N, C-alpha and C positions, 0 to 999 in steps of 0.2 A: 078815674084812674085807668090808664090804658095798660094793656098787657106788657107793652114794651117798658114803660116806666116802672112797673112793679117788679120786673125781672132784674132791674139794675141792682137791687140789694141782694140778689141770690147768687148762685154759683155761675161764674162766667165759663164759657167754653172757648178755648184758645187754640190756635195753631202756632206752635213754637217754631221760631225761625232763628237763624244765626244772629244773636245780638238784639232781637226784637221778637214781638209776637203779634199775631193778627187776631182780633176779636171776632169770633164766629157767632157767639151769642153773648149779649151784654150781661154783666153781673159785677159784683164788687169784690169777689174773691175766687180763688181756685183751691183745690184740695191737694195737699202734699201726697205724692204717690207712695211714700214710704210710711209716714207717720199719721196720715189722715188728718193732719191739722189744717185749719183754714189759713190761707195766705191772702191777705188783702192785696189787690193788684198793685197798689202803690208800693208795697213791700216786696213784690216778686222780683227776685234777682237770679235765681238758679232754676234751670230746666235742662232737659235733654231734647235736642232736636230729633235724634234718632229714635228715641222711645216715646216722644211726645208726652213727657211727664214733667210736672213741677215739683220742686223741692223746697222745704222750709228754710234751709240754710246750706252753706258750703260743705259742712261736715256730712250732712245727710246725702247731699249730691255725690260726694266722694265715696261714701260707703256703698251707695247704689251702683256707682261705676265699678267698684271692686267686685261686687256681687255679680254684675252682668258681664264682666270681662275677666275671665280666669287668668289671662296673660298678665294683666295688671296686678292681680293678687300675687303672682309669682315674683314679679319685679319688686313689689313693696316689701317682701320678706327679705330680699337681699340687701 
């Protein structure tokens, strides 16, 4: 078993792009930046290009955006 093939079942390292991502280190999952849950790469749908973070779902992504952007928090209250 090579080091490359054994790493495929571990955590992947990705570079998040607009609408896609680049695999820097192969693996089968990434970790949600907010909840610390494992996200299988096949299920990865939400991430931030600016923060280079993955999120487990849309709600968590939205909450992180509100946390990180005080202007949006103000708008969401109105």
